[in-house]
N, C-alpha and C positions, 0 to 999 in steps of 0.2 A: 384036361378041361373038356367037358362034355359039349355036345352040339347045342344044347339048350342054354349054355352060359355065354355064348359068343354073340356080340352085336347088340343092337337095340331093337326092341319090339316096336311095332307100329304105334301102339298106344303111348309108349315113352317118347317117341319122336313127335307125335301130335301134341303132347303136353309141353314139350320144349318149344315147339312152334307157337303154341297158344301163349306161352309166357313171353316170347319175343313180341308177339302181337300186342299184348297188354302193355309191355314196356314202351313199344313204339307209340301206342296210343297216348300214354302218359307224356311222352316227349311232344307229340303233336299238340296236346292240350296245353302244355307248358309254353310252347312256342306261340300258340295262339294268344295266351295271356300276356306275353312279354311285351306286347305293343310293337312298335316299329312297323311302319307300313312301306318301307323302301323296297326296291326291287330285290335286294339281297335277302332280306327277311322273308319276303313272299316266295322267292325261288327256293329257299331252304324249306319253307313250310310245304310247298307243293311237292318237293322231292321226298320229304318225310312221309307225307300222306300217300304218295304213290307207292312207296315201299311198304307202308302199312296195308294198303289195299292188296298188294301182291301177296303179303303174308296171310291176309284174311282169306284170299281165294285158295291158298295152299292148305290152310287149316280146315276150312269149312267145306271145301270143294264146291263152292257156290260162285258162279260167274259174276264178275264185277266189270264195270266199264267206267270211263271218265268222259264227260261231255264238257265243253267249254265255249266261251265266247270272249270278246275283248274285255268284258267287265268281270269275269270270274269263271268258276268251274264247279262241277258237282259230280259226285260219284253215284253210279246207278247199279242196281242189282236186278237180276233176271228173275221174274216171278213165274216163269214157265210159258208165258205168252208175250210179254213185253218188258222193256226196260223201265224200271220205276226207281224213285229215289231210294238210296241205300238206307237201311235201318241202323247201320253202325254209327253210334254217336260221334266217333272221331272222324267219320267220313261225311259229315254233313256238308251242305253246299257252302261255298265260300265266295264272298264278293270282295273284289280287290279294292283297296283304298283309292280315293280320287287321285287322278294324275298318273295312275299306273295302268298299263294295258298288257294283255296276254295275247300272243300270236303263236299259233301252231298249225301245222298242216296235217292232214290226215282225215280218215273217216270219222264221222260222228255217229254214235258214240264209239270210242276206241276201247277195244277189249283189253282187259288186264289179265295176264296169265301168270299165276303163281308158279306154274310148272315150266315157264319159259315159252308157253304157247301164245302169249299175248303179242300185240303189235307194239312197235316202238313209237316213242313220242319224242319230238324235239321241239320244246316250247321256249319262247322268248318272252321275258317279262321286262317291260321297258317303262322307265320314268324319264322325266326331262333330263336328268343329270347322270343316270346310270342304266345299265342294261345287264341282265343276267339270263343265263341259258340253263334249262333243265333238260337233261337227257334221261330217258327211261327206256330200258330194253325189254320190258315185260316183267322183270323181276327186281332189278336194281335201278336206283335213281340217283343222279348226281346233280349238284347245282354249282355253276362256275360263272365267272364274269364272261359276258358275251363280247368276244373280240371282234365280231362282225360289225359292230356299230361304232 
């Protein structure tokens, strides 16, 4: 086997990452249409969108960040001088349903690093009868019941 036959090229790897991003976007859109405004559905939606944003930064090499308040969150892109609303359709701003709140500590906006260079996020989504936690390490995001409440 020659040296030119081993491994993946950068282009092949970027194509695979782009395909993963498209599939994650489809999942985000499907979750968005499925209804359900409970803390569990919103936590899973946020985790999926954070993972999609990390994939997007890895594929495009464009910085992304997330900003939030108690009523919702939005993804931001860097235009060279300032953070502006993301142009990726699957990363459009999201307002939480009534009765649900988001609480997270950290700098605003929080940098998302597809290469592992982003900051971590520990977010809590709370409704009257349930609470979920979303943990994001800059690349991977998980949603789980919040045992702290």
